[in-house]
C-alpha positions as CSV (number, residue, x, y, z in Angstrom):
1,F,-4.9,24.5,-133.9
2,S,-7.9,22.6,-135.4
3,S,-10.2,23.5,-138.2
4,R,-13.0,22.9,-135.7
5,E,-11.9,26.1,-133.9
6,K,-11.3,28.1,-137.1
7,Y,-13.1,31.3,-137.9
8,A,-14.6,31.5,-141.4
9,V,-13.2,35.0,-142.1
10,P,-11.4,36.4,-145.2
11,G,-7.8,37.3,-144.7
12,K,-4.3,36.2,-145.2
13,W,-3.7,34.3,-141.9
14,P,-5.7,31.3,-140.7
15,T,-7.7,32.5,-137.7
16,F,-8.8,30.4,-134.7
17,W,-10.6,31.0,-131.4
18,A,-8.6,28.3,-129.4
19,P,-5.6,26.1,-129.7
20,I,-6.0,22.3,-129.5
21,A,-3.7,22.0,-126.5
22,P,-3.2,25.4,-124.8
23,R,-0.1,24.2,-123.0
24,N,1.7,24.0,-126.4
25,V,1.5,27.8,-126.9
26,K,2.2,30.8,-124.8
27,T,1.8,34.6,-125.3
28,R,4.1,37.5,-124.9
29,R,3.2,41.2,-125.0
30,E,4.9,42.9,-127.9
31,I,5.3,46.6,-128.5
32,S,6.2,47.4,-132.2
33,R,5.7,50.6,-134.1
34,F,3.7,52.1,-131.3
35,V,1.3,49.1,-131.4
36,I,0.8,46.8,-128.4
37,R,-0.2,43.2,-129.2
38,N,0.1,39.7,-127.9
39,E,2.5,37.4,-129.8
40,V,1.8,33.7,-129.9
41,L,4.8,31.5,-129.3
42,C,5.6,27.8,-129.2
43,S,5.9,26.9,-125.5
44,R,8.8,24.5,-126.3
45,C,11.1,26.6,-128.5
46,D,9.7,30.1,-128.5
47,A,9.1,30.1,-132.3
48,H,6.8,32.9,-133.5
49,L,3.4,31.4,-134.5
50,G,1.3,34.5,-134.9
51,Y,-0.8,36.9,-132.7
52,V,-3.8,36.7,-130.5
53,F,-6.3,39.6,-130.2
54,E,-8.9,39.9,-127.4
55,D,-11.6,41.6,-129.3
56,G,-14.7,40.0,-127.9
57,R,-15.6,38.1,-131.0
58,P,-17.8,35.0,-130.3
59,P,-17.5,32.2,-129.4
60,A,-14.4,32.7,-127.2
61,G,-13.7,36.4,-127.3
62,V,-10.3,36.0,-128.9
63,R,-8.8,35.6,-132.4
64,Y,-5.5,33.7,-132.9
65,F,-4.0,34.8,-136.2
66,I,-1.5,32.0,-136.9
67,N,1.1,32.1,-139.7
68,S,0.3,29.3,-142.1
69,A,4.0,28.3,-142.2
70,A,3.6,27.3,-138.5
71,L,0.8,24.9,-139.3
72,S,0.9,21.2,-140.3
73,F,-2.2,19.8,-141.7
74,V,-3.0,16.4,-140.1
75,E,-6.0,14.2,-140.5
76,N,-8.6,14.3,-137.7
77,C,-8.3,10.6,-137.1
78,L,-4.9,11.2,-135.5
79,R,-6.4,13.5,-133.0
80,A,-8.6,10.7,-131.7
81,R,-5.6,8.7,-130.6
82,R,-4.1,11.5,-128.5
83,P,-6.6,14.3,-128.0
84,D,-4.2,16.1,-125.7
85,V,-1.8,16.9,-128.5
86,G,-3.4,15.7,-131.7
87,I,-0.8,13.2,-132.8
88,P,-0.4,9.4,-132.4
89,P,1.8,8.2,-129.5
90,H,4.5,6.6,-131.7
91,V,5.5,9.8,-133.6
92,P,9.2,10.4,-133.0
93,Y,10.6,13.9,-132.2
94,S,12.3,15.9,-134.9
95,P,13.9,19.3,-134.4
96,A,12.5,20.5,-137.8
97,Y,8.9,19.6,-137.0
98,P,8.7,18.7,-133.3
99,A,5.0,18.4,-133.0
100,Y,4.2,16.3,-136.1
101,S,7.4,14.6,-137.2
102,G,7.0,11.1,-138.5
103,V,3.2,11.4,-139.0
104,Y,3.5,10.6,-142.7
105,N,6.3,8.0,-142.3
106,T,4.2,4.8,-142.4
107,G,6.9,2.5,-143.9
């Protein structure tokens, strides 16, 4: 998720109208305490990222409420190198932080 697609709304969870790379997330309908909602999951490992609500709010008509613990803050210059995923091509995979591992290892 990018701050360019972030809603400026008060609340506990960062809220976006679109993911950077939609193929990296998926949704699953969840019924909990008599509430039906769409859970947002990592498409690679099924980790819970948050929820998406289709409430018609502009500009996209949806709100992704993403748990801040699921976000890694990375400079925008990295996105320019690989706009499809937002990280440079040399970043190694790590099970702990698969999307952004190695971003800060410059040595």
